[in-house]
C-alpha positions as CSV (number, residue, x, y, z in Angstrom):
1,M,132.8,189.2,86.1
2,K,129.7,188.9,88.0
3,A,128.7,185.9,85.8
4,K,131.8,184.1,86.7
5,E,131.4,184.7,90.3
6,I,127.9,183.3,90.2
7,K,129.2,180.1,88.5
8,I,131.9,179.7,91.0
9,K,129.5,180.2,93.8
10,E,127.2,177.6,92.4
11,N,130.0,175.2,91.9
12,K,131.1,175.7,95.6
13,E,127.5,175.0,96.9
14,L,127.3,171.7,95.1
15,P,129.5,169.6,97.4
16,E,127.8,171.1,100.4
17,N,124.4,169.6,99.0
18,K,126.0,166.2,98.7
19,K,127.3,166.5,102.1
20,L,123.8,167.2,103.4
21,R,122.4,164.0,101.7
22,K,125.0,161.5,103.3
23,P,123.6,161.3,106.9
24,G,120.2,160.3,105.6
25,R,121.6,157.4,103.7
26,K,123.6,156.3,106.6
27,R,120.5,156.3,108.7
28,F,118.6,154.3,106.2
29,V,121.4,151.7,105.9
30,A,121.6,151.6,109.7
31,A,117.9,151.0,109.9
32,V,118.1,148.2,107.4
33,V,121.0,146.6,109.2
34,A,119.2,147.0,112.6
35,L,116.0,145.3,110.9
36,V,118.1,142.4,109.6
37,L,119.7,142.1,113.0
38,L,116.4,142.2,114.7
39,L,115.0,139.6,112.2
40,A,118.1,137.4,112.8
41,M,117.8,137.7,116.6
42,G,114.1,137.0,116.3
43,A,114.8,133.8,114.3
44,G,117.5,132.9,116.8
45,V,115.2,133.4,119.7
46,N,112.5,131.4,118.0
47,F,114.9,128.5,117.2
48,Y,116.1,128.6,120.8
49,I,112.5,128.4,122.1
50,K,111.7,125.5,119.8
51,Y,114.9,123.8,120.8
52,K,114.0,124.1,124.6
53,Q,110.5,122.9,123.9
54,E,111.7,119.9,122.0
55,K,114.4,119.2,124.6
56,A,111.7,119.4,127.3
57,K,109.5,117.0,125.4
58,Q,112.2,114.6,124.9
59,L,113.3,114.7,128.5
60,A,109.5,114.2,129.5
61,M,109.3,111.2,127.2
62,E,112.5,109.7,128.6
63,E,111.1,110.2,132.2
64,Q,107.9,108.6,131.2
65,Q,109.6,105.6,129.6
66,R,111.9,105.3,132.7
67,Q,108.8,105.2,134.9
68,E,107.1,102.7,132.7
69,E,110.2,100.4,132.9
70,E,110.2,100.8,136.6
71,E,106.6,99.8,136.8
72,K,107.2,96.8,134.6
73,E,110.1,95.7,136.7
74,K,108.0,96.1,139.9
75,L,105.2,94.1,138.3
76,R,107.6,91.4,137.1
77,K,109.1,91.0,140.6
78,L,105.5,91.0,142.1
79,L,104.4,88.3,139.7
80,E,107.5,86.2,140.6
81,E,106.7,86.6,144.3
82,K,103.1,85.6,143.8
83,K,103.8,82.8,141.5
84,A,106.3,81.3,144.2
85,E,103.6,81.8,146.8
86,F,101.1,80.1,144.5
87,S,103.5,77.2,143.9
88,R,104.1,76.8,147.5
89,L,100.3,76.6,148.3
90,I,100.0,73.9,145.6
91,E,102.8,71.8,147.1
92,E,101.3,72.1,150.6
93,M,97.9,71.1,149.2
94,K,99.5,67.9,147.7
95,K,101.1,67.1,151.0
96,Y,97.9,67.4,153.0
97,L,95.9,65.5,150.4
98,Q,98.3,62.6,150.7
99,E,97.9,62.8,154.5
100,G,94.0,62.8,154.1
101,N,93.6,66.2,155.8
102,F,90.9,67.4,153.4
103,S,89.9,70.4,155.4
104,K,93.3,71.8,155.2
105,V,93.5,71.1,151.5
106,R,90.2,73.1,151.0
107,E,91.5,76.0,153.2
108,L,94.7,76.3,151.1
109,A,92.7,76.0,147.9
110,E,90.7,79.1,148.8
111,E,93.9,81.1,149.1
112,A,95.4,79.6,145.9
113,L,92.1,80.4,144.0
114,L,92.2,84.0,145.0
115,L,95.8,84.4,143.7
116,A,94.9,82.5,140.5
117,K,92.0,84.8,140.0
118,E,94.0,87.9,140.7
119,Y,97.1,87.1,138.7
120,G,95.8,84.7,136.1
121,F,97.5,81.6,137.3
122,P,96.2,78.1,136.1
123,T,93.8,76.3,138.3
124,D,93.9,72.8,136.8
125,E,95.9,71.3,139.7
126,I,93.7,72.8,142.3
127,E,90.4,71.7,140.6
128,S,91.9,68.2,140.2
129,M,92.7,67.9,144.0
130,L,89.3,69.3,145.1
131,H,87.7,66.8,142.6
132,E,89.7,64.0,144.1
133,I,88.6,65.0,147.6
134,D,85.0,64.8,146.4
135,V,85.6,61.5,144.8
136,R,87.0,60.0,148.0
137,R,84.2,61.5,150.1
138,H,81.5,60.0,147.8
139,L,83.3,56.6,147.7
140,A,83.3,56.6,151.4
141,R,79.5,57.3,151.4
142,L,79.0,54.5,148.9
143,N,80.9,52.1,151.0
144,E,78.6,53.0,153.8
145,L,75.5,52.4,151.7
146,K,76.9,49.1,150.5
147,A,77.2,47.9,154.1
148,L,73.7,49.1,154.8
149,S,72.4,47.1,151.8
150,E,73.0,44.0,153.8
151,D,69.7,44.9,155.6
152,I,67.3,44.3,152.6
153,F,64.5,46.3,154.4
154,L,66.6,49.5,154.1
155,Y,66.4,49.3,150.3
156,L,64.5,52.6,149.8
157,Y,66.9,54.6,152.0
158,V,69.9,53.2,150.4
159,R,68.7,53.9,146.9
160,T,67.6,57.4,147.8
161,E,71.0,58.2,149.2
162,A,72.9,56.5,146.4
163,L,71.0,58.7,143.9
164,K,72.5,61.7,145.6
165,V,75.9,60.6,144.7
166,P,77.0,62.1,141.3
167,G,77.4,59.7,138.4
168,W,81.1,60.6,137.8
169,P,83.2,57.8,136.0
170,E,85.2,57.1,139.2
171,L,81.8,56.4,141.1
172,R,79.5,55.1,138.4
173,G,80.3,51.4,138.7
174,M,79.8,51.3,142.6
175,R,76.8,53.6,142.5
176,S,75.0,51.5,139.8
177,A,75.8,48.2,141.7
178,I,74.3,49.6,144.9
179,I,71.1,50.9,143.2
180,S,70.7,47.6,141.4
181,T,71.0,45.9,144.8
182,S,68.4,48.1,146.2
183,Y,65.9,46.9,143.5
184,E,66.9,43.3,144.3
185,N,66.3,43.8,147.9
186,E,62.9,45.5,147.3
187,Y,61.9,42.4,145.2
188,K,62.9,40.2,148.1
189,V,61.1,42.4,150.6
190,S,58.0,42.2,148.4
191,L,58.0,38.4,148.4
192,I,58.6,38.3,152.1
193,M,55.7,40.6,152.7
194,A,53.5,38.7,150.2
195,R,54.2,35.4,152.0
196,R,53.8,36.9,155.5
197,Q,50.4,38.5,154.7
198,A,49.2,35.3,152.9
199,G,50.2,33.4,156.1
200,D,48.1,35.9,158.3
201,A,45.2,35.4,156.0
202,Q,45.6,31.6,156.3
203,K,45.4,32.0,160.0
204,G,42.1,33.9,159.7
205,V,43.5,37.4,160.5
206,L,41.5,39.7,158.3
207,P,41.7,37.1,155.5
208,K,40.3,39.2,152.7
209,Y,42.6,42.3,153.5
210,N,45.7,40.2,153.9
211,Y,45.0,38.1,150.8
212,M,44.6,41.2,148.7
213,S,47.6,42.9,150.1
214,S,49.7,39.7,149.6
215,K,48.5,39.7,146.0
216,A,49.6,43.4,145.7
217,F,53.1,42.8,147.1
218,L,53.6,39.8,144.9
219,D,52.5,41.7,141.7
220,R,54.9,44.5,142.7
221,G,57.8,42.1,143.1
222,I,57.2,40.5,139.8
223,A,57.0,43.9,138.0
224,L,60.3,44.9,139.7
225,R,61.9,41.7,138.6
226,K,61.0,42.1,135.1
227,K,61.7,45.8,134.8
228,H,65.2,45.5,136.3
229,D,66.1,42.2,135.0
230,I,66.4,40.6,138.5
231,E,67.1,36.9,138.8
232,K,63.8,35.0,139.7
233,S,63.7,34.0,143.3
234,E,62.7,30.4,144.4
235,E,60.4,32.1,146.9
236,E,58.2,33.5,144.1
237,P,56.4,30.3,143.1
238,L,55.9,29.3,146.7
239,V,54.0,32.5,147.4
240,K,52.0,31.9,144.3
241,A,51.1,28.4,145.4
242,L,50.2,29.6,148.9
243,Q,47.9,32.3,147.5
244,R,46.2,29.8,145.3
245,E,45.7,27.4,148.2
246,L,44.4,30.2,150.4
247,F,41.9,31.3,147.7
248,F,40.4,27.9,147.2
249,A,40.5,26.9,150.8
250,S,38.5,30.0,151.9
251,K,34.8,29.9,151.0
252,K,34.5,33.6,151.9
253,L,37.4,34.6,149.6
254,F,36.2,32.3,146.8
255,K,32.8,34.0,147.2
256,D,33.8,37.6,147.8
257,T,37.0,38.0,145.8
258,I,37.5,37.8,142.2
259,P,41.2,37.7,141.6
260,L,42.9,39.2,138.5
261,N,44.8,35.9,138.1
262,L,45.6,32.7,139.9
263,Y,49.0,32.4,138.1
């Protein structure tokens, strides 16, 4: 009887042990679920943060692109305005060049060149107009020198000034002609001086000095004629004859002077 009661008592206690174990399992399952939820929430938060970062980055790039486009548009408009201003200056320069107002052309050229340097505009037309001004200025100077060449005694001044003019194609012909004329004039002056001093010696004025000076001028003239291919003057043989006559007519010259030649 007691044995049966013990078994029955043991059997009654078994379900109670099982009941004691169920709350522990539930807590474990709840913890696992909480952990899963926490991980899921963490992943969600992390995804959201990354999404916001990417969105902010995209917006920043779009804003930067928008600003760049605005700057490009501003620059395009500015270039259009400056190009229009540059074209206006060029047209004004052409007008003043045609009118012969060179100082105004140069004034406008300074403004145009500054714009060209800053914005990379071509300067060919500006340089061409400035060159044309210089050509006209030098041509005017050459015309002045040509007129001065009529005075043969100004040969040295005319030649010196003509050599200051650049040998550009537009000027070369006239410049060369004036320089050649200056050598012709120097040849003529040399013959005039040779004859004049021979005449003074013939009159008895410092005969030896004037004779030797006359010879020097004639030699110089002949050297110029040969070097620059100048046409021989009819005056040259007359001066030679006068010098020969002077030499043989003067006992003092004949005695004291040993000429290099008597032609």
